[in-house]
C-alpha positions as a printed Julia matrix, in Angstrom:
447×3 Matrix{Float64}:
 -36.95   -7.86  -74.31
 -36.09   -4.16  -73.88
 -38.79   -3.81  -71.25
 -37.22   -6.58  -69.22
 -33.84   -4.76  -69.26
 -35.29   -1.49  -67.96
 -37.22   -3.22  -65.21
 -34.39   -5.45  -64.04
 -32.87   -5.0   -60.57
 -29.51   -4.04  -62.06
 -31.0    -1.19  -64.05
 -32.97    0.06  -61.05
 -29.8     0.08  -58.92
 -27.95    2.12  -61.58
 -30.72    4.69  -61.59
 -30.53    5.06  -57.78
 -26.76    5.52  -57.84
 -26.92    8.15  -60.62
 -29.57   10.05  -58.64
 -27.4    10.05  -55.55
 -24.39   11.32  -57.47
 -26.41   14.13  -59.01
 -27.59   15.14  -55.53
 -24.11   16.32  -54.45
 -22.83   19.73  -55.63
 -19.16   18.75  -55.67
 -18.02   16.63  -58.58
 -16.55   13.2   -57.92
 -12.98   12.93  -59.1
 -11.74    9.71  -60.52
  -9.06    7.95  -58.46
  -5.62    7.5   -59.89
  -4.58    4.0   -60.73
  -1.99    4.08  -57.92
  -4.28    5.5   -55.23
  -6.1     2.31  -54.4
  -8.99    2.45  -52.0
  -8.19    4.82  -49.14
 -10.01    5.96  -46.01
  -9.32    8.61  -43.41
 -11.15    6.65  -40.7
  -9.67    3.52  -39.17
 -10.87    1.22  -36.44
  -8.82    2.14  -33.31
  -7.63   -1.43  -32.85
  -5.66   -1.15  -36.11
  -3.8     2.01  -35.05
  -0.22    1.2   -33.89
   0.49    2.75  -30.5
   3.85    4.12  -29.41
   3.67    2.2   -26.12
   3.0    -1.42  -25.29
   1.08   -2.38  -22.15
   2.84   -5.23  -20.37
   1.06   -7.01  -17.52
   1.7   -10.17  -15.49
  -0.87  -11.82  -17.76
   0.61  -10.81  -21.11
   4.29  -10.95  -20.1
   4.59  -13.19  -17.04
   8.35  -13.47  -17.54
   8.86   -9.77  -16.79
   7.3    -9.61  -13.29
   8.61  -10.88   -9.95
   6.5   -10.52   -6.78
   8.04  -10.51   -3.29
   5.86  -10.72   -0.22
   2.12  -11.29   -0.24
   0.08  -10.12   -3.23
  -3.47  -10.57   -4.43
  -4.99  -10.5    -7.92
  -8.53   -9.45   -8.71
  -9.22   -9.73  -12.43
  -6.52   -7.61  -14.07
  -5.51   -5.67  -10.93
  -2.61   -6.71   -8.7
  -2.6    -5.39   -5.14
   0.09   -5.59   -2.47
  -0.82   -6.68    1.03
  -0.49   -4.37    4.01
   2.5    -6.3     5.31
   5.45   -3.87    5.38
   8.11   -3.9     2.68
   6.05   -5.8     0.09
   7.53   -5.09   -3.33
   7.42   -5.79   -7.05
  10.3    -6.05   -9.51
   9.71   -5.69  -13.25
  12.05   -5.99  -16.23
  11.45   -3.4   -18.96
  13.2    -2.66  -22.24
  13.86    0.87  -23.42
  13.61    4.27  -21.76
   9.81    4.5   -21.78
   8.15    3.34  -18.57
   4.72    4.57  -17.49
   3.04    2.9   -14.55
  -0.67    2.14  -14.89
  -2.06    2.44  -11.37
  -5.45    1.2   -10.26
  -5.86    2.51   -6.68
  -8.33    0.65   -4.5
 -11.55    2.66   -4.02
 -11.17    4.1    -0.54
 -12.32    7.7    -0.82
 -10.04   10.7    -0.64
  -6.32    9.9    -0.46
  -3.92   12.61    0.64
  -0.58   10.85    0.33
  -0.68    7.86   -2.0
   3.01    6.97   -2.06
   5.41    4.2    -3.05
   9.14    3.8    -3.45
  10.83    3.32   -6.84
  14.34    2.06   -7.52
  15.73    1.72  -11.06
  18.63   -0.66  -11.73
  19.47   -0.88   -8.03
  19.54    2.86   -7.42
  18.43    4.56   -4.22
  14.76    4.14   -3.37
  12.95    7.36   -4.31
   9.58    8.26   -2.82
   6.84    8.93   -5.39
   3.83   10.75   -3.9
   0.7    11.53   -5.9
  -1.3    14.74   -5.41
  -4.46   14.41   -3.35
  -7.24   12.65   -5.26
 -10.58   10.93   -4.69
 -10.22    7.26   -5.54
 -14.02    6.99   -5.94
 -14.07    9.37   -8.92
 -14.48    7.59  -12.24
 -11.64    9.56  -13.8
  -9.36    8.29  -11.03
  -9.97    4.59  -11.56
  -6.76    4.57  -13.59
  -3.78    6.87  -13.02
  -0.7     6.93  -15.26
   2.59    7.73  -13.53
   5.8     8.15  -15.58
   8.84    6.44  -14.08
  12.11    8.28  -14.63
  14.84    6.14  -16.2
  18.32    7.55  -15.44
  20.37    8.27  -18.58
  17.29    8.31  -20.79
  18.12    8.68  -24.48
  21.83    7.9   -24.17
  21.6     5.25  -26.91
  19.74    7.45  -29.38
  21.64    8.51  -32.5
  20.25   11.12  -34.88
  16.74   10.62  -33.57
  16.84    6.86  -33.91
  17.32    4.5   -31.01
  19.9     1.87  -31.81
  19.06   -0.58  -28.99
  16.57   -1.07  -26.19
  18.5    -1.57  -22.97
  16.92   -3.65  -20.19
  16.13   -2.0   -16.86
  14.92   -3.48  -13.58
  12.41   -1.4   -11.65
  11.52   -2.19   -8.05
   8.42   -0.67   -6.45
   7.97   -0.96   -2.68
   4.41   -0.69   -1.42
   3.57    1.44    1.61
   1.18   -0.24    4.02
  -1.13    2.75    4.59
  -2.22    2.71    0.93
  -1.2    -0.63   -0.63
   0.24   -0.42   -4.13
  -2.29   -1.52   -6.75
  -1.56   -1.68  -10.48
  -2.47   -3.25  -13.81
   0.77   -2.99  -15.77
   3.34   -0.73  -17.41
   3.44    1.12  -20.72
   6.83    0.53  -22.35
   8.4     0.95  -25.79
   6.25   -0.83  -28.36
   8.41   -3.74  -29.34
   8.2    -7.51  -29.51
   9.4    -9.0   -26.22
  10.28  -12.68  -26.08
  11.8   -12.93  -22.64
  10.59  -16.34  -21.58
  11.04  -17.36  -17.94
  14.82  -16.96  -17.78
  14.8   -13.73  -15.77
  12.0   -14.68  -13.35
  13.6   -18.08  -12.77
  16.78  -16.26  -11.84
  14.84  -14.12   -9.37
  13.27  -17.21   -7.83
  16.71  -18.8    -7.36
  17.92  -15.9    -5.21
  18.06  -16.38   -1.45
  14.68  -15.31   -0.08
  14.29  -14.47    3.63
  11.14  -13.53    5.51
  11.62  -11.58    8.75
   8.91  -12.3    11.33
   8.69   -9.66   14.04
  10.41   -6.33   14.48
  13.49   -7.44   16.38
  15.55   -4.51   17.66
  13.52   -2.16   15.46
  10.77   -2.46   18.08
  12.99   -0.4    20.36
  13.01    2.57   17.99
  10.37    5.27   18.38
   7.62    4.27   15.95
   8.95    0.75   15.47
   9.07   -0.89   12.08
   5.78    0.65   10.9
   6.31    4.2    12.13
   3.41    4.26   14.62
   3.51    4.71   18.37
   1.28    5.72   21.27
   0.84    9.43   21.81
   1.96   10.01   25.38
   1.99   13.79   25.14
  -0.83   13.93   27.65
   0.62   11.38   30.02
  -0.87    8.54   28.04
  -4.45    9.27   29.12
  -7.06   11.12   27.1
  -9.9    13.34   28.25
 -12.21   10.35   28.36
  -9.88    8.45   30.65
  -8.73    6.12   27.9
  -5.3     5.78   26.31
  -4.37    8.15   23.53
  -4.79    6.8    20.02
  -1.87    5.37   18.15
  -0.44    8.05   15.9
   2.06    8.17   13.11
   5.43    9.42   14.34
   7.56    8.39   11.33
   6.2     8.36    7.79
   5.08    4.88    6.89
   7.62    3.4     4.51
  10.48    5.61    5.66
  10.56    3.61    8.86
  10.58    0.31    6.95
  13.37    1.02    4.48
  15.53    2.47    7.28
  14.99   -0.52    9.56
  17.8    -2.82   10.63
  16.18   -5.77    8.88
  15.66   -3.97    5.57
  19.15   -2.48    5.41
  20.86   -5.75    6.33
  18.96   -7.61    3.59
  19.81   -4.92    1.05
  23.5    -5.09    1.9
  23.45   -8.86    1.38
  21.55   -8.47   -1.9
  18.84  -10.98   -0.99
  15.1   -10.98   -1.54
  13.32  -10.14    1.68
   9.79   -9.92    3.04
   8.66   -8.6     6.41
   5.84   -9.72    8.68
   5.04   -7.25   11.42
   1.7    -5.89   12.6
   2.93   -3.2    14.98
   1.59   -5.2    17.91
   2.96   -7.62   20.49
   3.63  -11.24   19.66
   0.94  -12.31   22.14
  -2.65  -11.23   21.64
  -4.2    -8.46   23.74
  -0.98   -7.92   25.65
  -1.16   -4.13   25.6
  -4.01   -2.77   27.75
  -3.81    0.51   25.8
  -4.76   -1.28   22.61
  -5.58   -5.01   23.05
  -5.37   -6.18   19.44
  -4.67   -9.7    18.1
  -0.97  -10.47   18.29
   1.48  -11.34   15.54
   1.2   -15.02   16.47
  -2.33  -14.94   15.0
  -2.11  -12.16   12.43
   0.85  -13.75   10.64
  -1.44  -16.37    9.12
  -3.79  -13.75    7.59
  -3.66  -12.14    4.17
  -3.25   -8.73    5.77
  -2.49   -7.43    9.25
  -5.06   -5.23   10.95
  -4.36   -1.61    9.96
  -2.14    0.04   12.54
  -4.5     3.01   12.85
  -7.44    0.8    13.93
  -7.91    0.73   17.68
  -9.2    -2.32   19.51
 -12.46   -0.62   20.5
 -13.02    0.4    16.87
 -12.39   -3.15   15.7
 -14.95   -4.46   18.18
 -17.64   -2.13   16.82
 -17.24   -3.31   13.24
 -19.6    -5.84   11.75
 -18.58   -9.49   11.89
 -18.36   -9.54    8.09
 -15.91   -6.63    8.08
 -13.9    -8.14   10.94
 -13.67  -11.42    9.02
 -12.48   -9.52    5.96
  -9.78   -7.77    7.99
  -8.64  -11.1     9.41
  -9.04  -13.32    6.37
  -6.7   -16.3     6.51
  -3.99  -16.59    3.87
  -4.02  -19.65    1.6
  -0.27  -20.26    1.65
  -0.26  -22.83   -1.15
  -2.85  -21.31   -3.49
  -1.57  -21.17   -7.06
  -2.5   -18.5    -9.59
  -1.11  -18.82  -13.14
  -1.2   -15.02  -13.5
   0.4   -14.31  -10.12
   3.46  -16.46   -9.59
   4.69  -16.36   -6.01
   7.36  -18.42   -4.3
   7.74  -18.99   -0.61
  10.77  -17.84    1.39
  13.64  -20.26    1.82
  14.44  -18.97    5.29
  12.41  -17.53    8.18
  14.0   -15.28   10.79
  11.76  -15.27   13.86
  12.69  -12.26   16.0
   9.83  -11.55   18.4
   9.18  -10.52   21.99
  10.68   -7.03   22.25
   7.28   -5.34   22.44
   5.98   -7.98   24.87
   8.83   -7.54   27.34
  10.4    -4.13   26.73
   7.66   -1.75   25.54
   4.99   -2.4    28.17
   4.66   -1.11   31.71
   4.37   -4.72   32.82
   5.9    -7.5    30.71
   3.84  -10.48   29.6
   3.9   -13.76   31.48
   7.13  -15.52   30.49
   5.7   -19.05   30.6
   2.75  -18.07   28.43
   5.1   -16.44   25.93
   7.21  -19.62   25.79
   4.17  -21.84   25.18
   2.76  -19.58   22.47
   6.15  -19.33   20.74
   6.37  -23.13   20.61
   2.87  -23.34   19.12
   3.74  -20.65   16.59
   6.9   -22.45   15.45
   4.91  -25.65   15.06
   2.28  -23.9    12.93
   5.0   -22.42   10.74
   6.41  -25.85   10.05
   3.12  -27.71    9.69
   0.78  -25.34    7.86
   2.62  -22.31    6.53
   6.28  -22.84    5.57
   7.06  -26.58    5.66
  10.11  -26.27    3.41
  11.67  -23.17    4.97
  14.73  -23.09    7.18
  13.72  -21.5    10.49
  16.07  -19.37   12.58
  14.98  -18.12   16.0
  16.86  -15.04   17.17
  17.8   -14.56   20.8
  20.09  -11.86   22.17
  22.3   -12.83   25.08
  22.51   -9.48   26.85
  23.91  -11.07   30.02
  27.11  -12.02   28.21
  27.37   -8.87   26.12
  30.87   -7.64   25.45
  31.32   -4.49   27.57
  34.13   -3.35   25.28
  32.0    -3.59   22.14
  31.95   -0.3    20.21
  28.78    1.73   20.47
  26.6     2.0    17.37
  24.28    4.68   16.08
  21.28    2.6    17.16
  19.23    4.58   19.68
  16.82    2.59   21.81
  13.85    4.23   23.5
  13.98    1.52   26.17
  15.52    2.97   29.35
  18.87    1.53   30.36
  17.93    0.35   33.82
  18.58   -2.78   35.81
  14.9    -3.71   35.51
  15.03   -3.54   31.73
  18.25   -5.53   31.65
  16.51   -8.23   33.69
  13.63   -8.22   31.2
  16.05   -8.63   28.31
  17.68  -11.59   30.01
  14.25  -13.14   30.66
  13.25  -12.73   27.0
  16.44  -14.45   25.9
  15.94  -17.28   28.39
  12.36  -18.15   27.4
  13.15  -17.8    23.67
  16.06  -20.2    24.03
  13.99  -22.67   26.05
  11.11  -22.65   23.54
  13.33  -23.21   20.51
  15.44  -25.85   22.25
  12.44  -27.78   23.54
  10.52  -27.88   20.29
  13.69  -28.94   18.48
  14.35  -31.71   21.0
  10.78  -33.01   20.8
  11.11  -33.36   17.05
   7.96  -31.36   16.33
  10.07  -29.16   14.13
  13.15  -30.79   12.46
  14.88  -27.49   13.14
  14.84  -24.34   13.85
  18.43  -23.52   14.37
  18.79  -21.22   17.33
  21.01  -18.26   16.58
  22.34  -16.43   19.61
  23.56  -12.89   19.05
  25.64  -10.94   21.54
  24.67   -7.27   21.23
  27.3    -4.97   19.88
  26.25   -2.04   22.02
  26.09   -2.68   25.8
  23.34   -1.23   27.94
């Protein structure tokens, strides 16, 4: 019987444990009854963090997207259309942006605009970095909250105040992010705030309008005519940046007017004519075609460069937008109103204006496509400026046009108004588009 006890598995296990204990030099102290079982090593997923990562997936009710956006897995990227922006609702004074820049090599001026609680848009610019480096796949950027810590009493924060943060993407390097680190708290926002954002008046501006008459236009790029417009090789000088991209957008007539009215606004402009290949210096696809793509062709790309690219890359640059595609993690609503304000580049910024009849036909086709395939529920307004009947006593404004004030240019303005009016009136009369309403504006500043 005794032999069975000493050879049992239990006895053998006791012998092994005693041997192990004797192996160590330091004695093993008995635990107090109140100590319990403790460990100095924890699995990281059980460690409470000071910040909470909120994303459009985890907290859909905190994010509102304006303009055209795209999601790839957990990364949300703005399109290259100007003025595309994001609004997020955060609680507390902690706000750290988790950027995921698109891999595109060295970036010298990755910038975006930030506005907190309706404050002035401040330009955030990151130091030069290589977006292909592994340690630059994610970049954390603290967002300054004005009045931070004002609700803290004796080191303890009494409440977490809500803040709205708007981030405007800059087309040269589209804004790309995963989420925001905020105060670690339980947020049960629901859809109340985002539903309120969706109920706001939402206008999309198509074309530059009078901003096309400013040096650099809406996007801040223009032709370099320092050498008479002709390079050493006999070709036109490349388009160059004359106003910092983004500065031009937020200072545009369209942007400022929308901000004054307090409406949501998107902008569709490609820095080119409305008609395709109208500018012999740079015959790119026009806005009439590019509008229906996910992204416009980058302003820096010349026509000859575009032609040398592979068909696959050209197709990627001109990928059509699926206007009615739904993504549960990227809620987007269409604009309620479209303001079509095109033709200034076609008639006023070229040595020879485009053919008026061709412009009228293409404008009619464009309005029909808007109604049929892109924005069937939107209210369309076509803008025409009646320069012939301008008030000569109207006060002059601070708007400075680069278009010369000559009789020839006045005649071009009158022609643009005439064909725009005819196109909108005809398509309305034919019933192809239930509206647009034609809005006729008399300019405030006479030429």
